[in-house]
MIMI-494196 format. One line per 4 residues: number of its first residue (from 1); for each residue x negated, y negated, z of N, C-alpha, C. Coordinates in steps of 0.001 Angstrom, whole numbers, always signed. Example, Ala and Ser with C-alpha at 12.3 -4.5 7.8 and 13.67 -1.06 7.14 Angstrom:
1	-13190 +5690 +7800 -12300 +4500 +7800 -13200 +3300 +7800; -12850 +2250 +7080 -13670 +1060 +7140 -12900 -30 +7870;
//
This chain:
1	-839 +1187 +0 +0 +0 +0 -882 -1249 +0; -592 -2171 -926 -1390 -3377 -1047 -929 -4420 -31; -1894 -4973 +698 -1583 -6012 +1679 -1690 -7373 +1021; -621 -8155 +1121 -631 -9487 +544 -1538 -10406 +1366;
5	-2362 -11205 +691 -3203 -12152 +1436 -2347 -13198 +2122; -2797 -13699 +3261 -2001 -14714 +3970 -1880 -15989 +3140; -752 -16656 +3272 -558 -17906 +2561 -1493 -18975 +3127; -2060 -19808 +2247 -2941 -20869 +2749 -2163 -21878 +3588;
9	-2809 -22418 +4585 -2179 -23415 +5449 -2006 -24724 +4685; -884 -25400 +4904 -592 -26650 +4190 -1278 -27852 +4810; -1189 -27989 +6134 -1643 -29218 +6790 -2850 -28993 +7694; -3766 -29958 +7668 -4676 -30148 +8790 -4299 -31469 +9435;
13	-3881 -31412 +10692 -3639 -32635 +11455 -4977 -33041 +12062; -5425 -34242 +11732 -6696 -34744 +12246 -6412 -35801 +13304; -6935 -35565 +14500 -6819 -36539 +15589 -8192 -37162 +15812; -8433 -38371 +15282 -9677 -39070 +15605 -9523 -39719 +16982;
17	-10534 -39638 +17820 -10367 -40162 +19174 -11654 -40760 +19697; -11490 -41765 +20525 -12618 -42349 +21260 -12076 -42893 +22580; -12476 -42248 +23662 -12104 -42681 +25020 -10589 -42847 +25192; -9866 -41807 +24839 -8408 -41819 +24979 -7955 -40668 +25879;
21	-8684 -40432 +26968 -8354 -39322 +27861 -6931 -39421 +28416; -6418 -40634 +28537 -5086 -40816 +29119 -3971 -40463 +28148; -4288 -40353 +26858 -3246 -40185 +25847 -3343 -38887 +25046; -4548 -38339 +24907 -4757 -37302 +23894 -3964 -36026 +24165;
25	-3707 -35735 +25419 -2932 -34536 +25740 -1555 -34584 +25068; -909 -35732 +25083 +421 -35897 +24478 +339 -35716 +22963; -724 -36232 +22353 -895 -36082 +20904 -1032 -34606 +20529; -1867 -33881 +21259 -2088 -32460 +20971 -796 -31663 +21160;
29	-107 -31909 +22256 +1117 -31160 +22537 +2191 -31414 +21486; +2181 -32608 +20907 +3186 -32903 +19875 +2950 -32074 +18615; +1694 -31703 +18366 +1402 -30816 +17231 +1833 -29394 +17567; +1531 -28953 +18778 +1909 -27606 +19202 +3431 -27409 +19202;
33	+4182 -28480 +19386 +5641 -28392 +19452 +6324 -28504 +18084; +5563 -28636 +17007 +6164 -28801 +15685 +7029 -27600 +15310; +8179 -27873 +14711 +9028 -26782 +14220 +8372 -26084 +13028; +7530 -26803 +12302 +6718 -26209 +11230 +5420 -25698 +11845;
37	+5092 -24442 +11615 +3882 -23849 +12192 +2738 -23762 +11178; +2932 -24397 +10038 +1985 -24299 +8922 +899 -25367 +9038; +104 -25298 +10114 -875 -26351 +10369 -2133 -25815 +11043; -3179 -26594 +10903 -4382 -26495 +11728 -4552 -27854 +12398;
41	-5299 -27881 +13490 -5545 -29140 +14196 -7043 -29337 +14355; -7520 -30498 +13920 -8938 -30846 +14013 -9065 -32114 +14851; -9678 -31985 +16014 -9871 -33116 +16917 -11283 -33653 +16707; -11376 -34914 +16276 -12653 -35536 +15946 -12994 -36568 +17027;
45	-13970 -36232 +17864 -14355 -37077 +18993 -15535 -37965 +18581; -15307 -39276 +18580 -16344 -40224 +18165 -17264 -40568 +19337; -17842 -39509 +19936 -18808 -39649 +21037 -18200 -40364 +22244; -17046 -39876 +22686 -16384 -40465 +23855 -17272 -40392 +25088;
49	-17104 -41370 +25971 -17872 -41389 +27224 -16970 -41114 +28427; -15699 -40800 +28184 -14780 -40489 +29278 -14564 -38976 +29363; -13429 -38543 +29866 -13164 -37121 +30063 -12355 -36506 +28917; -12530 -37043 +27716 -11775 -36535 +26571 -11989 -35042 +26369;
53	-13236 -34586 +26396 -13476 -33157 +26145 -12784 -32289 +27197; -12828 -32709 +28448 -12188 -31933 +29512 -10679 -31824 +29277; -10081 -32859 +28694 -8659 -32813 +28367 -8381 -31861 +27206; -9313 -31821 +26254 -9128 -31015 +25047 -9446 -29540 +25289;
57	-10433 -29257 +26113 -10988 -27902 +26267 -9943 -26806 +26483; -8914 -27014 +27325 -7944 -25922 +27535 -7207 -25491 +26270; -7124 -26358 +25289 -6404 -26033 +24058 -7260 -25259 +23052; -8564 -25199 +23283 -9457 -24620 +22288 -9424 -23095 +22241;
61	-8644 -22490 +23119 -8428 -21036 +23017 -7491 -20701 +21862; -6756 -21689 +21381 -5869 -21506 +20228 -6730 -21544 +18961; -6766 -20474 +18177 -7653 -20431 +17011 -7322 -21468 +15945; -6158 -22090 +16010 -5783 -23115 +15035 -6388 -24473 +15368;
65	-6960 -24591 +16563 -7433 -25892 +17037 -8959 -25909 +17078; -9530 -26935 +16461 -10984 -27095 +16397 -11361 -28467 +16958; -12482 -28511 +17665 -12996 -29766 +18227 -14369 -30037 +17644; -14579 -31294 +17210 -15882 -31690 +16684 -16274 -33013 +17315;
69	-17501 -33078 +17821 -18001 -34308 +18447 -19084 -34927 +17573; -18918 -36205 +17246 -19930 -36930 +16495 -21183 -37109 +17364; -22342 -37140 +16723 -23589 -37295 +17481 -23680 -38654 +18148; -23132 -39677 +17502 -23109 -41017 +18075 -21833 -41712 +17648;
73	-21462 -42741 +18366 -20251 -43482 +18010 -20440 -44120 +16638; -19561 -43768 +15703 -19766 -44117 +14299 -18659 -44944 +13688; -17494 -45019 +14325 -16383 -45764 +13768 -15433 -44869 +13004; -14198 -45328 +12870 -13114 -44508 +12362 -13353 -43979 +10954;
77	-13908 -44784 +10047 -14065 -44328 +8662 -15088 -43206 +8551; -16197 -43323 +9271 -17196 -42254 +9231 -16658 -40986 +9888; -15863 -41157 +10933 -15227 -40003 +11574 -14286 -39302 +10590; -13476 -40083 +9887 -12528 -39486 +8947 -13240 -38864 +7745;
81	-14343 -39436 +7317 -15109 -38811 +6230 -15717 -37482 +6668; -16163 -37413 +7923 -16653 -36140 +8445 -15523 -35115 +8489; -14349 -35541 +8917 -13195 -34645 +8945 -12841 -34177 +7538; -12865 -35099 +6585 -12540 -34757 +5197 -13474 -33684 +4661;
85	-14737 -33724 +5056 -15703 -32711 +4620 -15402 -31343 +5224; -14675 -31309 +6337 -14404 -30059 +7046 -13048 -29450 +6700; -12155 -30252 +6138 -10783 -29801 +5893 -10726 -28839 +4711; -9955 -27751 +4864 -9797 -26775 +3775 -8324 -26540 +3441;
89	-7476 -27515 +3761 -6048 -27441 +3441 -5723 -28514 +2403; -4606 -28374 +1693 -4292 -29371 +656 -3831 -30719 +1187; -3392 -30793 +2458 -2917 -32058 +3003 -3536 -32331 +4373; -3830 -33598 +4610 -4410 -34074 +5864 -3454 -35098 +6468;
93	-3040 -34870 +7696 -2168 -35802 +8406 -2980 -36457 +9513; -3115 -37775 +9449 -3856 -38486 +10490 -2925 -38821 +11642; -3318 -38400 +12835 -2560 -38675 +14058 -3500 -39345 +15049; -3289 -40625 +15307 -4142 -41315 +16262 -3940 -40725 +17646;
97	-4992 -40733 +18448 -4983 -39976 +19696 -4126 -40604 +20790; -3643 -41842 +20576 -2707 -42431 +21539 -1278 -42444 +21003; -1035 -41667 +19938 +297 -41551 +19345 +758 -40096 +19385; +1990 -39832 +18895 +2442 -38440 +18838 +3476 -38280 +17737;
101	+3657 -37034 +17302 +4583 -36700 +16224 +5921 -36215 +16783; +7045 -36616 +16186 +8320 -35973 +16502 +8280 -34502 +16075; +9094 -33668 +16683 +9038 -32221 +16460 +9244 -31816 +15004; +10050 -32566 +14266 +10379 -32207 +12887 +9449 -32834 +11855;
105	+8452 -33604 +12274 +7656 -34397 +11332 +7033 -33550 +10224; +6319 -32495 +10567 +5648 -31690 +9548 +6651 -30930 +8678; +7749 -30497 +9266 +8773 -29803 +8475 +9341 -30717 +7402; +9612 -31959 +7769 +10163 -32913 +6796 +9129 -33253 +5741;
109	+7898 -33477 +6144 +6835 -33751 +5174 +6691 -32587 +4187; +6726 -31373 +4701 +6568 -30203 +3832 +7707 -30102 +2822; +8906 -30444 +3242 +10064 -30406 +2350 +9850 -31342 +1153; +9335 -32529 +1421 +9100 -33492 +340 +7899 -33100 -516;
113	+6902 -32534 +103 +5731 -32065 -658 +6152 -30994 -1659; +7017 -30085 -1236 +7470 -29010 -2126 +8222 -29552 -3340; +8926 -30678 -3163 +9702 -31251 -4258 +8883 -32179 -5142; +7665 -32487 -4734 +6864 -33489 -5442 +6382 -32979 -6793;
117	+6607 -33765 -7825 +6157 -33426 -9183 +5210 -34495 -9735; +4840 -35464 -8917 +4118 -36642 -9409 +2661 -36720 -8959; +2154 -35682 -8318 +781 -35735 -7809 +628 -36849 -6767; +1638 -36991 -5923 +1666 -38048 -4920 +487 -37916 -3960;
121	-167 -39060 -3682 -1374 -39051 -2850 -1103 -39309 -1384; +43 -39939 -1074 +343 -40303 +311 +1841 -40215 +550; +2213 -39522 +1628 +3585 -39492 +2114 +3610 -40200 +3474; +4606 -41033 +3708 +4719 -41744 +4975 +6201 -41955 +5299;
125	+6488 -42256 +6553 +7876 -42418 +6969 +8092 -43682 +7754; +9041 -43647 +8679 +9297 -44767 +9587 +8663 -44463 +10943; +8528 -45495 +11749 +7750 -45394 +12983 +8546 -45936 +14157; +8462 -45240 +15285 +9010 -45765 +16533 +7841 -46276 +17378;
129	+7916 -47540 +17767 +6863 -48162 +18565 +7264 -48134 +20034; +6344 -47672 +20877 +6590 -47596 +22314 +5598 -48492 +23055; +6100 -49318 +23952 +5229 -50105 +24823 +4842 -49248 +26026; +3575 -49316 +26406 +3099 -48542 +27555 +2973 -49478 +28751;
133	+3769 -49190 +29791 +3739 -49980 +31013 +3614 -49037 +32200; +2597 -49259 +33014 +2360 -48411 +34198 +2334 -46935 +33817; +1620 -46650 +32712 +1397 -45291 +32212 +2682 -44624 +31719; +3722 -45420 +31476 +4961 -44866 +30932 +5278 -45526 +29600;
137	+5809 -44727 +28657 +6242 -45248 +27363 +7687 -45723 +27495; +7945 -46970 +27101 +9285 -47522 +27279 +9588 -48554 +26192; +10812 -49048 +26189 +11276 -50123 +25299 +10934 -49869 +23831; +11346 -48732 +23274 +10987 -48444 +21882 +11768 -49291 +20885;
141	+11154 -49531 +19737 +11841 -50164 +18620 +11344 -49513 +17327; +12183 -49551 +16308 +11907 -48841 +15057 +11351 -49788 +14001; +10318 -49351 +13311 +9815 -50033 +12121 +10226 -49194 +10911; +11098 -49744 +10089 +11516 -49068 +8869 +10658 -49579 +7721;
145	+9884 -48704 +7151 +8998 -49110 +6061 +9775 -49168 +4740; +9130 -49069 +3618 +9760 -49213 +2308 +8959 -48427 +1288; +9545 -48248 +122 +8835 -47630 -990 +8020 -48701 -1705; +6739 -48436 -1901 +5891 -49344 -2667 +5943 -48917 -4127;
149	+6397 -49825 -4965 +6590 -49490 -6379 +5345 -49730 -7217; +4431 -50536 -6693 +3171 -50761 -7404 +2121 -51240 -6411; +906 -51371 -6882 -212 -51711 -6004 -97 -53121 -5421; +480 -54058 -6174 +644 -55419 -5672 +1684 -55462 -4550;
153	+2681 -54620 -4653 +3710 -54508 -3623 +3071 -54161 -2282; +2146 -53197 -2288 +1472 -52826 -1048 +470 -53887 -603; -243 -54506 -1547 -1245 -55511 -1198 -635 -56630 -356; +630 -56969 -631 +1292 -58069 +80 +2027 -57612 +1339;
157	+2038 -56300 +1610 +2813 -55789 +2741 +2150 -56207 +4043; +2899 -56859 +4934 +2265 -57407 +6138 +2954 -56971 +7434; +3656 -55840 +7385 +4249 -55293 +8609 +3257 -54312 +9252; +3713 -53583 +10266 +2885 -52545 +10875 +2410 -51577 +9788;
161	+1221 -51036 +9955 +702 -50105 +8960 +1562 -48845 +8899; +1702 -48314 +7683 +2564 -47154 +7480 +2015 -45934 +8217; +2928 -45095 +8656 +2592 -43854 +9352 +3824 -42944 +9301; +3631 -41640 +9480 +2332 -40971 +9491 +1695 -41076 +8109;
165	+396 -40971 +8060 -275 -40977 +6761 -642 -39534 +6424; +175 -38960 +5573 -38 -37585 +5111 -679 -37665 +3730; -1978 -37414 +3679 -2756 -37585 +2457 -2930 -36264 +1712; -2889 -36331 +398 -3303 -35188 -415 -4824 -35184 -453;
169	-5426 -34106 +29 -6874 -34044 +230 -7633 -34235 -1085; -7130 -33647 -2144 -7802 -33776 -3436 -7904 -35245 -3849; -6855 -36020 -3605 -6872 -37446 -3945 -7882 -38202 -3085; -7933 -37887 -1788 -8920 -38523 -913 -10332 -38301 -1435;
173	-10616 -37092 -1838 -11966 -36774 -2330 -12240 -37433 -3675; -11224 -37530 -4517 -11422 -38125 -5831 -11740 -39616 -5753; -11217 -40316 -4733 -11521 -41745 -4599 -12750 -41996 -3720; -13373 -40927 -3221 -14609 -41080 -2462 -14439 -41223 -966;
177	-13255 -40872 -445 -13045 -40947 +997 -12912 -42379 +1480; -13160 -42569 +2771 -13009 -43877 +3406 -14238 -44737 +3133; -14011 -46004 +2880 -15071 -46943 +2529 -15835 -47392 +3780; -17151 -47243 +3750 -17990 -47689 +4872 -19018 -48725 +4416;
181	-18806 -49318 +3239 -19808 -50215 +2658 -19697 -51656 +3156; -18661 -51968 +3938 -18472 -53338 +4423 -19405 -53616 +5604; -19520 -54871 +6030 -20428 -55210 +7141 -20102 -54505 +8450; -18867 -54019 +8598 -18456 -53365 +9840 -18443 -51844 +9703;
185	-18963 -51344 +8594 -19126 -49900 +8339 -17822 -49119 +8497; -16729 -49731 +8033 -15456 -49020 +8030 -14747 -48948 +9357; -15137 -49762 +10311 -14495 -49739 +11631 -13195 -50537 +11660; -12969 -51367 +10658 -11816 -52261 +10637 -10997 -52012 +9376;
189	-9680 -52012 +9505 -8770 -51963 +8354 -8962 -50722 +7502; -9391 -49649 +8096 -9687 -48448 +7302 -8436 -47866 +6661; -7290 -48020 +7343 -6041 -47455 +6826 -5567 -48206 +5582; -5503 -49532 +5662 -5069 -50339 +4525 -6016 -50162 +3333;
193	-7300 -50148 +3611 -8279 -50064 +2520 -8238 -48684 +1847; -7976 -47647 +2618 -7835 -46324 +2002 -6612 -46272 +1103; -5504 -46814 +1567 -4290 -46777 +748 -4471 -47590 -529; -5184 -48706 -447 -5461 -49487 -1654 -6285 -48666 -2646;
197	-7234 -47884 -2151 -8009 -47008 -3037 -7108 -46003 -3748; -6142 -45492 -3018 -5268 -44461 -3574 -4202 -45035 -4498; -3586 -46147 -4089 -2388 -46614 -4779 -2700 -47202 -6153; -3956 -47537 -6404 -4283 -48018 -7746 -4379 -46861 -8743;
201	-4367 -45612 -8234 -4504 -44455 -9122 -3362 -43455 -9019; -2652 -43442 -7883 -1653 -42404 -7638 -369 -43008 -7084; +759 -42300 -7250 +1989 -42726 -6574 +1932 -42398 -5081; +2707 -43144 -4305 +2884 -42855 -2883 +4379 -42700 -2633;
205	+4736 -42035 -1530 +6155 -41724 -1296 +6571 -42070 +125; +7580 -42955 +215 +8206 -43270 +1506 +9348 -42295 +1772; +9355 -41726 +2976 +10437 -40855 +3438 +11209 -41635 +4491; +12478 -41878 +4237 +13273 -42723 +5126 +13766 -41937 +6339;
209	+12803 -41456 +7111 +13065 -40733 +8366 +12044 -41197 +9404; +12390 -41104 +10678 +11464 -41473 +11734 +10500 -40309 +11950; +9245 -40491 +11552 +8289 -39391 +11521 +7055 -39624 +12400; +7054 -40696 +13188 +5833 -41002 +13942 +6184 -41841 +15155;
213	+5511 -41562 +16282 +5615 -42372 +17493 +4280 -43057 +17739; +4323 -44373 +17824 +3091 -45149 +18024 +3172 -45905 +19344; +2065 -45949 +20078 +2031 -46687 +21337 +1410 -48068 +21139; +1842 -48958 +22001 +1306 -50326 +22046 +866 -50552 +23484;
217	-467 -50700 +23699 -964 -50794 +25069 -2174 -51718 +25159; -2609 -51970 +26377 -3690 -52925 +26630 -4995 -52549 +25938; -5243 -51270 +25817 -6496 -50831 +25201 -6613 -51191 +23733; -5520 -51653 +23125 -5529 -52019 +21715 -5643 -53523 +21501;
221	-5714 -54287 +22577 -5734 -55745 +22445 -6941 -56199 +21633; -6715 -57161 +20765 -7754 -57687 +19888 -8142 -59081 +20348; -9448 -59304 +20624 -9887 -60632 +21040 -10081 -61540 +19824; -10370 -62808 +20079 -10478 -63797 +19000 -11588 -63442 +18020;
225	-12705 -62941 +18527 -13821 -62592 +17648 -13430 -61458 +16703; -12758 -60435 +17232 -12356 -59310 +16390 -11282 -59748 +15390; -10378 -60610 +15822 -9354 -61110 +14902 -10002 -61885 +13762; -11038 -62657 +14088 -11765 -63406 +13060 -12432 -62459 +12067;
229	-13018 -61375 +12570 -13650 -60383 +11693 -12613 -59731 +10787; -11487 -59392 +11370 -10424 -58774 +10581 -9944 -59704 +9465; -9756 -60973 +9805 -9279 -61915 +8801 -10304 -62127 +7698; -11575 -62130 +8071 -12629 -62255 +7059 -12585 -61063 +6109;
233	-12440 -59868 +6676 -12412 -58673 +5841 -11115 -58593 +5039; -10017 -59057 +5611 -8752 -59073 +4871 -8881 -59959 +3630; -9447 -61148 +3804 -9612 -62057 +2667 -10501 -61427 +1598; -11616 -60838 +2029 -12533 -60200 +1079 -11852 -59046 +352;
237	-11055 -58274 +1090 -10360 -57125 +495 -9309 -57584 -509; -8499 -58559 -112 -7481 -59090 -1030 -8126 -59583 -2323; -9192 -60373 -2168 -9829 -60960 -3346 -10492 -59886 -4214; -11082 -58897 -3550 -11741 -57821 -4289 -10754 -57103 -5204;
241	-9592 -56753 -4654 -8638 -55989 -5464 -7954 -56850 -6513; -7657 -58083 -6198 -7061 -58947 -7215 -8006 -59140 -8394; -9292 -59264 -8100 -10284 -59366 -9178 -10424 -58044 -9911; -10495 -56960 -9163 -10635 -55623 -9749 -9466 -55295 -10675;
245	-8283 -55786 -10306 -7078 -55488 -11081 -6835 -56489 -12211; -7871 -57222 -12566 -7790 -58056 -13762 -7594 -59538 -13539; -7556 -59984 -12284 -7404 -61406 -12009 -6118 -62008 -12538; -5051 -61215 -12536 -3776 -61684 -13093 -3022 -62603 -12136;
249	-3360 -62535 -10839 -2616 -63300 -9842 -3572 -64066 -8925; -3082 -65218 -8471 -3801 -66022 -7487 -3028 -65963 -6180; -3696 -65656 -5069 -2958 -65515 -3802 -2667 -66859 -3152; -1499 -66949 -2535 -1181 -68054 -1629 -1234 -67463 -228;
253	-2219 -67891 +559 -2432 -67291 +1872 -1635 -68000 +2962; -1354 -67252 +4001 -745 -67791 +5199 -1178 -66941 +6376; -550 -67140 +7534 -891 -66356 +8716 +393 -65845 +9372; +311 -64633 +9888 +1410 -64034 +10634 +822 -63357 +11860;
257	+1215 -63813 +13041 +653 -63268 +14270 -841 -63460 +14374; -1340 -64510 +13727 -2772 -64788 +13758 -3576 -64063 +12698; -2906 -63249 +11877 -3609 -62498 +10838 -3323 -63067 +9457; -4363 -63094 +8631 -4243 -63581 +7268 -3335 -62663 +6454;
261	-2400 -63246 +5723 -1515 -62481 +4843 -1414 -63178 +3491; -971 -62444 +2504 -642 -63036 +1216 +843 -63377 +1236; +1166 -64666 +1231 +2565 -65093 +1235 +3196 -64937 -140; +2369 -65126 -1168 +2881 -65106 -2533 +1739 -64851 -3497;
265	+2053 -64194 -4594 +1100 -64044 -5690 +1616 -64842 -6879; +796 -65780 -7326 +1182 -66610 -8469 +462 -66130 -9719; +1229 -65957 -10760 +662 -65505 -12028 -341 -66527 -12551; -1504 -66063 -12936 -2533 -66938 -13504 -2242 -67163 -14971;
269	-2120 -68424 -15351 -1866 -68749 -16743 -3175 -68816 -17509; -3254 -68068 -18564 -4456 -68047 -19396 -4359 -69118 -20466; -5414 -69920 -20598 -5411 -70930 -21645 -5758 -70284 -22984; -5066 -70674 -24033 -5305 -70135 -25380 -6050 -71163 -26214;
273	-7156 -70720 -26726 -7950 -71635 -27559 -7767 -71294 -29039;
//
């Protein structure tokens, strides 16, 4: 009797983490509770100095769960590129270590992946934001995202970053992974910049379901210096892509919550000689 080979796993959930001992247990448990069991879990520790490993260690008896520690603190993009080199599944779901997935998240993502005929590079949904007060998650509110119909549509998007980010691994590799060539070596805006790399070549798909829980807490506060760095990189990124895409539009900049945004794109009129 011939034994059928096991079906390949669809998802690798990657949890990049740095000093999130207070949160990572919830992130891991949310993967274990998924109604879809078609996953592996890769925990990428960016050289934490707290008790992150001690929190993770009890879960490592599960053969689906792998832990990798970077030799030195390297920043999110280098961590994700290391994870990308290790992944052997067709899809990678990024789960930040202070967030968690609803139980049906992977099942819903898989349903849409099965129906996909467009070589879609990114699937994302809606997000519930939770404020953390006295170590409790409370006062949630929903961020409903949208379908991006073209690359300019996403370039101007100035709401919370889309999540979950379920990437097609082949597309990530084809665009060269996460960019670390900027002055901050990919530590800032890695999510937006990755999607810009993808959306100029591939379609993306919004799923109008709540597929991600995100926390808002003191450890995420951005000081004036970091906000200035972010705005500098945002301007450089906006200008880079507008030029790369043919210089068809001129941006009208503004600020929202202290961050630089594109308020409007004005068509550049070409003079005819």
